[in-house]
N, C-alpha and C positions, 0 to 999 in steps of 0.2 A: 578838336581832334589832335592828339599828340602822335607824332611819328618820329621814326628814327631809321636811318639807313646804316647798316653795320655789316661787317665782314661775316660771311656765312660760316657756320660751325657744323660739325658732324651732327649735332642734335637737331639741326634744321632740315636734314635730308628728308625725313618723313613728310613734313609740311610741304616741301618743294615737290615731292613726288605726287602728293594728293592734289596740289594746285595744278601741276602740269597735266595730270589726268583730267581734271575738270575743264581746264582751258583748252588744251591741245588734243585731248582724247588718248594720249599716251605720254609716257615719261622717258626721260633719258635713263632712268633706272638708278637704283641704289649703288650698284657697283661702279658705274661711270662717275656718279657724283662723288662718291667716296674717293675714288682714284684722283679725280680732279682736285679735291681739297687736300689730299695727303701727298700726292706724288707728282703733280704737274706744276713745275715752277712758273709756267706761263699763264696759269689759270688764276683768275680773280673773280670771286663770286660774292655778291652782296645781297642781303635780305632786307626787305622793307617791313618794319613793324608799325602797325597803326593801333593806337590804344592798347599796346602790349600784345597784339595778336598778329599772326603772320598775314602780311598784305601783298606779298609778291617777291620777286627776285630778279636779278640780272647777273649774267655771267659773261665774262669776256676772256679771251686769250690775248695777251700782249707779248709780241716778240719784237726783235730789233727794228724791223722795217715795216711791220704791219700788225694790225690787231683785228679781231673778229668778235662780234657779239654772238655768243653761243646760244643763249636762250634768255628770254625776257618776258615777264608778264606782271600785270597787276591784277589781283583777285577782283572778280566782277563787282563785289560790293564796295570796292574802293576806287573803281574807275571813275573818271570824270572829275577828280579832285586835284589833278596836276601831278600826281605821284609818278606817272610814266615819264613825263617831261623832266621831273627832278632827277629820276634815276638815270635817264639818258644823258642829261647835262653832267651828272657826276662822272659817268664813264667817259664821256668826251673829254672832260677836263683832266681826268686821270691819264688817258692816252696822250693827250697834248702835253701834259706836264713831264712825261718821260721822253718826249721828242719823237714819238712814233707818228708818221705822217698820215696814215689812213686807218679807217675802220670799215670793215665790210660786214655784211649779214645776209642771211636768206630770210625771205618772208613769203608766206603763201600769197599767190596772185590774188586770191579772193579777200585777203585781209586789208580792206581799204582803210580801216581805222588806223592800223599800224603804219601802213604805207604813207598815209597823210602825216602822221607824226614824224616819220623819218624824213620825208621830203621837206617838211617845215624846218628841220634841223640840218639841212644841207646834204642829205643823202641823195645820190643820183643813181638812176638805173644803169647797170653795167651790162648784164646779160640775163638770160633765162636758163634755168635748169629744168628741162622737161621731165615730167613724172618724178620729181624729186621726193615727194612725200609718199608714204606707204599707200595712201588712197589714190595715187596717180596724179594728184594736183601738181602743177608746176610751181617752182619757186622763182622769185625774182631776186637777183643778187644786186644789192645796193651798196654803194661805196661813198664814204664821206671823207673829204680831205680836211684834216684838222691842222 
């Protein structure tokens, strides 16, 4: 299996939207992703390619004193191969390399697979955002000190 993690391009937006809809049931949408790539100087988005096919993506905002993982997934057919860990390691290293001390994220309370990955990488529970998601599910806010 050949893989590559590279900077997201405008031509990747359609794949990202389709993947978000499959994984999350909804997408950040074309306009937001376009704006993130073209106009947000704090946004850094990366695409995973596996055997020259779209395999997932991770997006983060990096500011002077904190960063946040905006969205992150590995397509179902590539899960269980270590790609999620690799992508998370990449973003943690990126954030660390620019001297930003923390990364935060929101995760569905029911997403035990993701929570386990985050906790294994030093993310700790900060607080809960009640009814954060459109279906009423709560989000857990996790923070990692890098």
